Every structure is written in C-alpha cells, then in structure tokens.
C-alpha positions in Angstrom: 11.4 1.8 -2.4 12.3 3.7 0.7 9.9 6.5 -0.2 7.2 4.0 -0.9 7.6 2.7 2.8 7.4 6.3 4.1 4.3 6.9 2.2 2.7 3.6 3.6 3.6 4.7 7.1 2.2 8.2 6.6 -1.2 6.7 5.2 -1.4 4.2 8.2 -0.5 7.0 10.7 -3.4 9.1 9.3 -5.7 6.1 9.5 -4.7 5.4 13.2 -5.0 9.0 14.2 -8.3 9.6 12.1 -10.0 6.2 11.5 -12.8 7.8 9.7 -10.5 8.1 6.7 -11.4 4.5 6.1 -14.6 5.7 4.7 -12.9 7.5 1.8 -9.7 5.5 1.3 -9.0 4.5 -2.3 -6.2 2.0 -1.3 -6.6 -1.6 -0.7 -4.5 -4.3 0.7 -2.6 -4.8 -2.5 -1.2 -1.3 -2.5 0.7 -2.0 0.7 4.0 -3.8 0.4 5.7 -3.7 3.8 2.6 -3.2 5.8 0.0 -5.1 4.0 -1.0 -7.5 7.0 -1.2 -4.5 9.4 -3.3 -2.5 6.9 -5.6 -5.5 6.6 -5.7 -5.9 10.3 -6.6 -2.2 10.8 -9.2 -2.2 8.1 -10.9 -5.3 9.4 -10.8 -3.9 13.0 -12.4 -0.7 11.8 -15.1 -2.5 9.8 -15.9 -4.6 12.8 -15.8 -2.0 15.5 -16.2 1.3 13.6 -13.2 2.7 15.4 -9.4 2.0 16.3 -9.2 1.3 20.0 -5.8 0.4 21.3 -7.1 -1.2 24.4 -9.2 -3.5 22.4 -6.4 -4.1 19.9 -4.0 -5.2 22.7 -6.6 -7.4 24.3 -7.2 -9.1 20.7 -3.4 -9.5 20.1 -1.4 -12.6 20.6 1.6 -10.5 21.3 0.2 -7.1 22.6 3.7 -5.5 23.3 4.9 -6.3 19.7 1.7 -4.8 18.3 2.0 -1.6 20.3 5.7 -1.3 19.4 4.7 -1.7 15.7 2.0 1.0 16.1 4.4 3.4 18.1 6.9 3.1 15.0 4.0 4.0 12.7 2.6 6.8 14.8 6.2 8.2 15.0 5.8 9.1 11.3 5.5 12.9 10.8 2.3 12.9 8.7 -0.8 14.8 9.3 -4.4 13.6 8.4 -5.1 16.8 6.5 -2.5 15.6 3.9 -4.1 12.0 3.7 -5.3 12.4 0.1 -1.8 13.7 -1.0 -0.1 10.6 0.6 -2.8 8.4 -0.9 -2.4 9.9 -4.3 1.5 9.5 -4.3 1.3 5.9 -3.0 -1.1 5.0 -5.8 1.2 6.7 -8.3 4.2 4.7 -7.1 2.2 1.5 -7.0 1.0 2.0 -10.6 4.7 2.7 -11.7 5.7 -0.5 -10.0 2.9 -2.5 -11.8 4.0 -1.1 -15.2 7.6 -1.9 -14.6 6.6 -5.6 -13.5 4.6 -5.8 -16.7 7.5 -4.7 -18.8 9.8 -7.1 -17.0 7.5 -9.9 -17.7 7.4 -9.0 -21.4 11.2 -8.8 -21.5 11.4 -12.3 -20.0 9.1 -13.6 -22.7 11.3 -12.0 -25.4 14.5 -13.4 -23.8 13.0 -16.9 -23.8 11.8 -16.4 -27.3 8.1 -16.8 -26.3 7.4 -13.7 -28.3 8.8 -12.2 -31.4 10.1 -8.7 -31.7 7.1 -7.4 -33.6 4.6 -8.7 -30.9 7.0 -7.4 -28.2 6.7 -3.9 -29.6 3.0 -4.1 -29.9 2.5 -5.3 -26.2 5.1 -2.8 -25.0 3.1 0.0 -26.7 0.0 -1.3 -24.9 1.7 -1.3 -21.5 3.1 2.2 -22.0 -0.2 3.4 -23.1 -1.5 2.6 -19.7 0.7 5.3 -18.2 
C-alpha cells in the first residue's frame, strides 16, 4: 500500500507542476485512496479556472495554511511530469489488482457463508481471474 501512496503523490505532484496533464489523465477520483478528496479538489479547481493557482487556492480555503502544508508535502515528492504516464499506468495497474483481490475476497466470503457452492465458486473465480 505504501507504494500506492507514493504513486498517488507522484501523479498529484505532476498535476500541480503541469496542470495541463488534466487534459490527458485516465485516472478518476476512484483511483485515489489516500488523496481522493484532494484530487477531486484539484480537478474541480482546474475545470473551473483552467489552471492551478495557489493564491486562489489559499483564498478559497477554510484553512489555507493546512492546504499549503498538504500541497508542500505532495510537491516534495521526487517525480517529474515527463514520467506522468508511467506513474499513471502503474497506479492503474495497482488499482486493478486491488479490485481483483476485493472481488476474490467477496467470493471467498460467499463460499464461507455457504451462499455459493464450490462448483459455482470455481466458475466465478475463473471469471474474475479471466479479467487479469
């Protein structure tokens, strides 16, 4: 999970440094676990103003110093915008793996609770694994 957070930070750092990346981003809110609200905020801000302006962000914030500290932590990430697509691709890959694991866990729970028999369990498991 730590690597996932590092990738989230890298993507967000790239978006802050080079906001025009919002035009090509494949990720959405759902792909962010730790920074979901901040991604949504940045995306909405960019959609509204067409740029990321920290003076405006501070003036729009209830707690400007907290927001700026948060941004400073993300900017501190050693990522570069030219690697944005690589960070995005890796984040998507991890996200998809988490989704598959979650589906398998749900299926295991159904089997444990005897809501599904072993034959149907195998069939559904093959369908999930086929998504990989």
